[in-house]
C-alpha positions, 0 to 999 in steps of 0.5 A: 598420797599426793603429800607423800609423793611431794616428800619423795626425792625423785632426783635419782631418776634424772641421774639414770641413763637414757635407754631406748626400747629396741622395738619402738625406739622411745627413750626411757630411764633405766639400766636394762640392756636390750630394753623393751618397754611395757607397751611393746611387751603387751603388743608382743604378747597379743601378737603371740596369742594371735599367731598361736590361735592361727596355728591351732586353727590351721592344724584343726583345718588340716586335720579335718580336711580329709586329705588322703595320706598319699597327698599330705605332702603334696606341693602346690607346684605345677608339674606340667602346662595344664597344672600351671594353668589350673594353679593360676586359675585357682589362685585368682578364683579362690584366694582373691575373689570373695565369691568363687565359681565351681570348677571341673577337672576331667580327663585321663587317669593319673594326670594329676587332678587329685594331686593338684587339688589336694595341694591347693587345699593345703595351701589355701588352708595355710594361707587364709584358713579356709574350711576345705574338705576332700572326699570321694563320691563313694565315701560321701554317699556311704556316710549317708548310708551309714547314717553318719549325718553329722559328718555328712553335713560337715562335708555338705557345709564345707566352704570349699568341697573337693568331690573326687571320683564322680561317676566312677560307678553307677549310682542307684536311685537313693544315691543319686537323689542324695548327691543331687540334694547335696549339690543343689544345697551347695549351689543354693548356698553359693558354696563352691565345689571342685568336681574331679572325674575321669569321665569326659565333659559330655559324659559328666553332664550325662551322669549328673542329669539335666537339672544339675547340669543346668545349675552348674551352667548357671554357676559359671562352672570352669572346666579344665581337661587333664589329658596326656600321659599318666604322671604316676611314677614320674 
């Protein structure tokens, strides 16, 4: 092969014009307009593959987040002062920290607790591909009652769980036991939970009981009171 190569006349290569790769700016010989070298083409292919996988991952997480249809178009933009404070906290606590604390949103009906939580979930999924799930207390416990343990476990193991409508109705013994077990599991595994309730802070503690309240205190739960008039219809 070496002898054959020696016999070839490669002078024509020297006569080809010099062209720049439009991406890396390295000089090559050739005629092509808007020339992209082989290395850059390979790099582009890898980047496209990474972007495609990320897009699929984000779509999967959004499709499985269980965010209600009403809030699928929610924007992570504060509408009042408390939402501004909460938004800044969520960004600092969940986007930048490797370990995040539990969070409690409590207060009047219609003040934007669920809206800002779902908007945050969407934004977090899109930015850093976190497995965030939303569900109400009633629907979560109903999964267990219907023996849909696989789906129940999916919510239990979510990287971040938004648990809404806590304390909306009185729980019977087995419901309270399962709720305690789930929240204790998340506490032990250091999986942050965002609690949403229309109860007052003190009534929320009473509803959970001393054991869970003590655990939330240990996890340094952050509390935010949503007061004022309802935002619905505005």
